[in-house]
C-alpha positions as CSV (number, residue, x, y, z in Angstrom):
1,M,8.8,-24.6,-17.6
2,N,6.5,-22.5,-15.6
3,T,5.7,-19.2,-17.4
4,R,3.2,-17.9,-14.9
5,P,5.7,-15.8,-12.8
6,L,7.1,-14.3,-16.0
7,T,3.5,-13.4,-17.2
8,L,2.7,-12.0,-13.7
9,S,6.0,-10.0,-13.7
10,R,5.1,-8.5,-17.1
11,Q,1.6,-7.6,-16.0
12,I,2.8,-5.9,-12.8
13,A,5.6,-4.1,-14.7
14,Q,3.0,-2.9,-17.3
15,L,0.7,-1.6,-14.5
16,I,3.5,0.2,-12.7
17,S,4.8,1.7,-16.0
18,E,1.3,3.0,-16.9
19,V,0.6,4.5,-13.4
20,K,4.0,6.0,-12.7
21,H,5.2,6.6,-16.3
22,I,8.4,4.6,-15.9
23,P,9.9,2.7,-18.8
24,K,9.3,-1.1,-18.4
25,Y,13.0,-1.9,-19.0
26,R,13.6,-0.3,-15.5
27,L,11.1,-2.6,-13.8
28,M,12.7,-5.9,-12.8
29,P,11.8,-8.1,-9.8
30,S,14.9,-6.9,-8.0
31,T,14.1,-3.2,-8.6
32,N,13.8,-1.4,-5.2
33,L,10.9,0.9,-5.3
34,Y,12.5,3.4,-2.9
35,R,16.1,3.4,-3.9
36,S,16.0,2.6,-7.6
37,L,12.8,4.3,-8.5
38,H,12.9,7.0,-5.8
39,F,9.3,6.3,-4.8
40,D,7.8,7.8,-1.7
41,I,5.0,6.2,0.3
42,K,2.4,7.9,-1.9
43,D,3.9,6.3,-5.0
44,V,3.9,2.9,-3.4
45,V,0.2,3.4,-2.3
46,D,-0.7,4.4,-5.8
47,V,0.8,1.2,-7.2
48,I,-0.8,-1.0,-4.5
49,L,-4.2,0.5,-5.2
50,V,-3.9,-0.3,-8.9
51,L,-2.7,-3.8,-8.2
52,E,-5.6,-4.4,-5.7
53,Q,-8.1,-3.2,-8.3
54,H,-6.6,-5.1,-11.2
55,F,-6.1,-8.4,-9.4
56,H,-9.1,-8.1,-7.1
57,I,-7.1,-8.5,-3.9
58,N,-6.3,-6.7,-0.7
59,I,-2.7,-5.9,0.2
60,P,-2.6,-5.2,3.9
61,D,-0.4,-2.4,5.3
62,E,1.7,-5.0,7.2
63,V,2.9,-6.6,3.9
64,P,6.6,-5.6,3.5
65,V,7.0,-4.0,0.0
66,E,10.5,-2.9,-0.9
67,T,10.9,-4.4,-4.4
68,I,8.8,-5.3,-7.4
69,G,9.6,-8.9,-6.6
70,D,7.8,-8.4,-3.2
71,L,4.7,-7.3,-5.1
72,I,5.0,-10.2,-7.6
73,R,5.3,-12.8,-4.8
74,F,2.3,-11.4,-2.9
75,V,0.0,-11.1,-5.9
76,G,1.1,-14.5,-7.1
77,N,0.2,-16.1,-3.7
78,T,-3.0,-14.1,-3.2
79,A,-4.8,-13.4,-6.5
80,P,-7.6,-15.9,-7.3
81,D,-6.6,-16.1,-11.0
82,M,-2.9,-16.7,-10.1
83,Q,-3.8,-19.5,-7.6
84,A,-6.0,-21.2,-10.1
85,A,-3.2,-21.1,-12.7
86,A,-0.7,-22.8,-10.3
C-alpha cells in the first residue's frame, strides 16, 4: 500500500488549516477551494505561496487549482522530496 499520497494530503491539509484557520476535517482532496471554502483569489494565492515555500517548488499561474486534490497532485508530481519517495 502506498501511503505517500495520504501523507502528502495530511501535510497540505495541515498547511491550509494553519494559514487559513480552517478545521482539518473540512479539508479533503475533493474540497473545492472556491465553493466549499469560499476562498477568493487572494486566499488561493496565500495557500500557493505557503506550499511553494514549504515544498520548495513553483506553482505557475497556468496550473488549474480548484480543489485540494489539484494541489496534492501538482505537489506530488513536482516536489523533489515527493518524487524521490515515489
